[in-house]
C-alpha positions in Angstrom: 0.0 0.0 0.0 1.6 3.3 -1.0 2.2 5.9 1.7 0.3 9.2 1.6 1.9 11.9 -0.6 3.7 14.6 1.4 2.0 17.9 0.9 4.5 20.5 -0.5 4.4 24.1 -1.6 6.4 25.9 -4.2 7.6 29.4 -4.1 8.8 31.2 -7.3 10.9 34.3 -6.8 10.7 37.1 -9.5 13.7 39.3 -8.7 12.8 42.5 -10.6 10.7 45.6 -9.8 10.2 48.9 -11.5 11.7 50.8 -8.6 13.3 49.7 -5.3 11.4 51.0 -2.4 13.5 52.7 0.4 12.4 50.3 3.1 12.8 47.1 1.1 15.6 44.7 1.8 14.4 41.8 -0.3 16.6 40.4 -3.1 15.3 42.5 -5.9 16.7 44.8 -8.7 15.0 47.7 -10.5 14.7 47.1 -14.1 13.2 48.9 -17.2 10.0 47.3 -18.4 11.4 46.8 -22.0 14.5 45.1 -20.5 12.6 42.2 -18.7 13.7 38.8 -19.9 10.1 37.3 -19.7 10.6 34.1 -21.5 14.4 33.6 -20.6 13.3 33.7 -16.9 10.5 31.2 -17.4 13.1 28.9 -19.2 15.5 29.2 -16.3 12.8 28.4 -13.6 11.7 25.3 -15.7 15.3 24.2 -16.0 15.8 24.4 -12.2 12.4 22.7 -11.7 13.6 19.8 -14.0 16.9 19.5 -12.1 14.8 19.1 -8.8 12.5 16.4 -10.3 13.8 13.6 -8.1 13.0 15.7 -5.0 9.4 16.0 -6.0 8.7 12.3 -6.2 5.9 11.1 -3.8 4.9 14.7 -3.1 1.4 16.5 -3.5 1.5 20.1 -4.7 -0.4 22.1 -2.2 0.1 25.7 -3.2 2.2 27.9 -5.5 3.2 31.5 -4.6 4.9 33.8 -7.1 6.7 36.5 -4.9 9.2 39.1 -5.6 10.1 41.7 -6.6 7.1 42.5 -8.6 5.7 39.3 -10.4 2.9 41.4 -12.0 5.7 42.7 -14.4 6.2 39.2 -15.7 4.1 38.7 -18.8 1.1 36.4 -18.0 2.2 34.1 -20.8 5.7 33.5 -19.3 4.2 33.1 -15.9 1.6 30.6 -17.2 4.5 28.5 -18.7 6.2 28.3 -15.4 2.9 27.5 -13.6 2.0 24.7 -15.9 5.6 23.3 -15.8 5.2 23.3 -11.9 1.9 21.5 -11.8 3.0 19.0 -14.4 6.1 18.2 -12.3 4.1 16.6 -9.4 2.5 13.2 -9.4 -0.3 14.5 -7.2 -2.0 18.1 -7.1 -4.3 19.1 -4.4 -7.9 19.6 -5.5 -8.0 23.1 -3.9 -4.6 24.2 -5.2 -3.9 27.8 -4.2 -1.9 29.8 -6.7 -1.0 33.3 -5.6 0.7 36.2 -7.5 2.1 39.2 -5.7 1.2 42.4 -7.5 1.8 46.1 -7.4 -1.2 48.5 -8.1 1.1 50.4 -10.7 1.5 47.2 -12.8 -1.9 45.7 -12.4 -5.0 46.3 -14.5 -8.3 44.5 -14.7 -7.3 43.0 -18.1 -3.9 41.8 -16.5 -5.9 40.3 -13.6 -8.1 38.5 -16.0 -5.1 37.1 -17.9 -3.5 35.8 -14.7 -6.9 34.1 -13.8 -7.0 32.5 -17.3 -3.4 31.4 -16.7 -4.5 29.3 -13.6 -3.9 32.0 -10.8 -6.7 32.0 -8.3 -5.4 34.5 -5.6 -3.7 37.9 -5.8 -1.7 39.7 -3.1 -1.6 43.4 -3.8 0.9 45.7 -2.1 -1.1 48.8 -1.6 0.6 49.6 1.7 -1.4 52.7 2.3 -4.4 54.6 1.0 -2.9 58.0 1.9 -1.0 59.9 -0.8 1.5 61.4 1.8 2.3 58.0 3.2 2.7 56.5 -0.2 5.1 59.2 -1.2 7.1 58.7 2.0 7.3 54.9 1.2 8.5 55.7 -2.3 5.6 53.8 -4.0 4.8 54.3 -7.6 1.0 54.4 -7.2 -1.3 56.9 -5.5 -4.3 56.2 -3.3 -6.8 56.3 -6.2 -4.8 53.6 -8.2 -4.6 51.5 -5.0 -8.4 51.4 -4.5 -9.0 50.9 -8.3 -6.6 48.0 -8.4 -8.3 46.3 -5.4 -11.8 46.8 -7.0 -10.7 45.6 -10.5 -8.9 42.5 -8.9 -11.9 41.4 -6.8 -14.1 41.5 -9.9 -11.7 39.1 -11.6 -10.3 36.9 -8.9 -12.0 34.6 -6.4 -9.5 35.5 -3.7 -7.7 38.9 -3.1 -5.4 40.0 -0.3 -4.0 43.5 0.3 -0.7 44.4 2.1 -0.9 47.3 4.5 1.8 49.0 6.4 1.5 51.0 9.6 3.9 53.1 11.6 4.8 55.8 9.1 5.6 59.1 10.8 2.5 61.1 11.6 0.0 58.3 10.8 -3.1 58.4 13.0 -5.3 55.7 14.4 -8.3 57.2 12.3 -6.3 57.1 9.0 -5.4 53.4 9.7 -9.0 52.6 10.5 -10.4 54.3 7.4 -7.8 52.5 5.2 -8.9 49.1 6.7 -12.7 50.0 6.1 -12.0 51.1 2.6 -10.1 47.9 1.7 -12.9 45.7 3.0 -15.5 47.8 1.0 -13.7 46.8 -2.2 -14.4 43.1 -1.6 -11.0 42.1 -0.3 -11.2 39.4 2.3 -7.7 39.1 3.6 -5.2 41.7 4.8 -1.5 41.4 5.7 -0.7 44.4 8.0 3.0 45.1 8.7 4.8 47.5 10.9 7.2 49.6 9.0 10.7 48.4 10.2 14.0 50.0 9.3 16.3 47.5 7.8 20.0 48.1 7.9 20.9 47.6 4.2 18.2 49.9 2.8 17.9 53.6 1.9 15.8 54.1 5.0 18.5 52.4 7.1 21.2 54.8 5.8 19.0 57.7 6.4 18.1 56.5 9.9 21.9 56.1 10.8 22.4 59.7 9.5 19.7 61.0 11.7 17.7 62.1 8.8 14.7 59.8 9.0 11.8 60.4 11.4 10.3 57.2 12.7 7.2 56.5 14.8 7.9 55.9 18.5 7.5 52.2 19.8 4.3 53.2 21.8 2.7 54.4 18.6 3.4 51.0 16.8 1.7 49.3 19.8 -1.4 51.6 19.6 -1.7 51.1 15.8 -1.3 47.4 16.1 -4.1 47.2 18.7 -6.3 49.6 16.7 -6.0 47.5 13.6 -6.9 44.4 15.5 -10.1 46.2 16.8 -11.0 47.3 13.3 -10.7 43.7 12.0 -12.5 42.3 14.9 -15.5 44.6 14.1 -15.5 43.2 10.6 -15.7 39.7 12.0 -12.3 38.8 10.6 -9.8 36.4 12.4 -6.3 37.7 13.4 -4.9 34.2 12.6 -1.2 35.2 12.5 0.7 38.1 14.0 0.5 40.1 10.7 -2.5 38.6 9.0 -6.2 39.0 9.2 -8.8 37.0 7.2 -12.6 36.6 6.8 -13.8 33.1 7.4 -12.1 30.6 5.1 -9.8 33.2 3.4 -6.6 32.5 5.2 -3.5 32.1 2.9 -3.2 28.3 2.6 0.4 28.8 1.3 1.6 30.7 4.4 -0.2 28.5 6.8 1.8 25.6 5.2 5.0 27.6 6.0 4.0 28.4 9.6 3.1 24.7 10.2 6.5 23.7 9.2 5.5 22.1 5.8 8.1 21.5 3.2 8.5 23.9 0.2 10.6 24.0 -3.0 12.2 27.4 -3.8 12.7 28.3 -7.5 14.2 31.4 -9.1 17.0 33.8 -8.2 17.4 34.2 -4.4 14.6 31.7 -3.8 14.9 29.7 -0.6 13.5 26.1 -0.4 13.5 23.5 2.5 12.5 19.9 2.1 12.4 17.0 4.6 14.9 14.3 4.2 13.4 11.6 6.3 12.5 11.9 10.0 14.7 14.4 11.9 16.4 15.7 8.9 15.8 18.5 6.3 17.8 20.3 3.8 17.4 24.1 3.0 19.0 26.0 0.1 19.2 29.5 -1.1 19.7 30.2 -4.8 22.2 32.6 -6.2 20.5 36.1 -5.8 22.1 37.6 -8.9 19.3 37.3 -11.6 21.8 37.5 -14.6 23.8 34.5 -13.2 20.6 32.6 -12.5 19.5 32.9 -16.1 22.6 31.0 -17.3 23.4 28.6 -14.4 22.8 25.0 -14.4 23.2 24.6 -10.6 21.9 27.8 -9.0 22.3 26.9 -5.3 24.5 29.4 -3.4 24.1 28.1 0.1 23.1 24.6 1.5 22.2 24.0 5.1 21.4 20.6 6.6 18.9 20.8 9.4 18.9 18.4 12.4 16.2 17.7 15.1 17.0 20.8 17.2 16.9 23.2 14.1 13.5 21.6 13.1 12.1 22.3 16.6 13.5 25.9 16.7 11.9 26.7 13.3 8.6 25.1 14.4 8.7 27.4 17.6 9.6 30.5 15.7 6.8 29.9 12.9 4.2 28.1 14.7 3.9 30.5 17.7 3.2 33.3 15.3 -0.3 31.8 14.7 -3.5 31.7 16.7 -3.5 28.0 16.7 0.1 27.8 17.8 2.5 25.0 17.4 1.4 21.4 17.1 3.8 19.6 19.6 2.8 16.1 18.3 3.3 16.9 14.6 6.6 18.6 15.4 7.8 15.6 17.3 7.0 13.4 14.3 9.0 15.7 12.0 12.0 16.3 14.3 12.2 12.8 15.9 12.4 14.2 19.4 10.2 15.9 21.9 10.1 19.5 21.1 9.8 20.4 24.9 13.0 18.4 25.8 15.7 20.6 27.2 13.3 23.7 27.5 10.9 22.3 30.1 11.7 25.1 32.7 11.5 27.8 30.1 8.1 26.6 28.9 6.9 26.2 32.5 8.0 29.8 33.4 6.4 31.2 30.2 3.1 29.4 31.2 3.3 30.9 34.7 3.7 34.3 33.4 0.7 33.9 30.9 3.1 34.2 27.8 2.2 30.6 26.8 -0.8 28.3 26.9 -0.9 24.6 26.4 -4.0 22.8 25.5 -3.4 19.1 24.5 -0.8 18.9 21.9 -0.9 22.6 21.1 1.3 25.3 22.5 0.4 28.9 21.7 1.0 32.6 22.6 -2.2 34.4 23.7 -3.1 37.0 21.2 -2.9 39.7 23.8 0.9 39.0 24.2 1.7 39.0 20.5 3.4 42.4 20.8 6.0 40.6 23.0 6.2 37.6 20.6 9.9 38.0 19.7 11.1 38.0 23.3 8.8 35.1 24.3 10.2 32.9 21.5 13.7 34.0 22.1 13.5 32.7 25.7 12.6 29.3 24.4 15.7 29.0 22.4 
């Protein structure tokens, strides 16, 4: 009797964007639209996919996520070729396969959304970031608030599932502005929002300006107020705060991201893509591809870094990712993956966190209460 296929996701990284945002530290390069190697990049992704064919045996494709960069700059025909190649490479494909493409409002029209739907995409993740022109200018975005709202409306008319990215913590942002942005996004028919605090990353333009004392940032208390206000707004809509930065109407959670947070295996394709596949119980292999798009286009073996994970690394990742979610970490499932009790060696730390109200255990599930999520990083760090 054959064993049940292992559910596995695929992430495809599209490394180009029209302009690098000053807060972004992702592996992306700005490029002119007429210089994009649409078909050559699809060819390179398919070549890498073929080289990984042996690793896909006995697996079931659960979800595909095209991230970046700005995948909405990629021609729908080229993206479709990559998508069809991926689904064809697996022996088993989930009946409710989720296929997400990240988009920017500046490179997304209703016609483009329709072409992506026809290509097999059934979910869009749109980086609006804000619906306020002053904040959009501060963030270096190419679109204005009018285009942001139009992109959401046009997408929801073409796609069954649409998510919006929203940022908070810009200097001078008020609770009322954030609340109105959330209400407007929900009115467009969007049923999922990823809301992120603006963070100043070292190797970005904002990082340089901050070090030079030339960037005004919101005080920490303001971040906390905005976070709690957003939670209240989504609660009024009846949405679930199902992960630290993610809110969804019933049934609209990102299946792809839930797969990550639950420690599921995933294949990374494309320049700078990261993948991590199980290698039997208690072992996994993680790789990162060469981040240089020009080299990736011509390489036969694009991996730049490889890391072998053992039981302790698997447990740590399960803690770090699982405790970000409202369900928490599945201790039994983690023990099966890691071939060791995830609580072993950290019993006192877990007991202390439970006493302080920072952790709750119910059966096989260990979780951080939602009202402690603002302290999540410290809570997880204490368990390492």
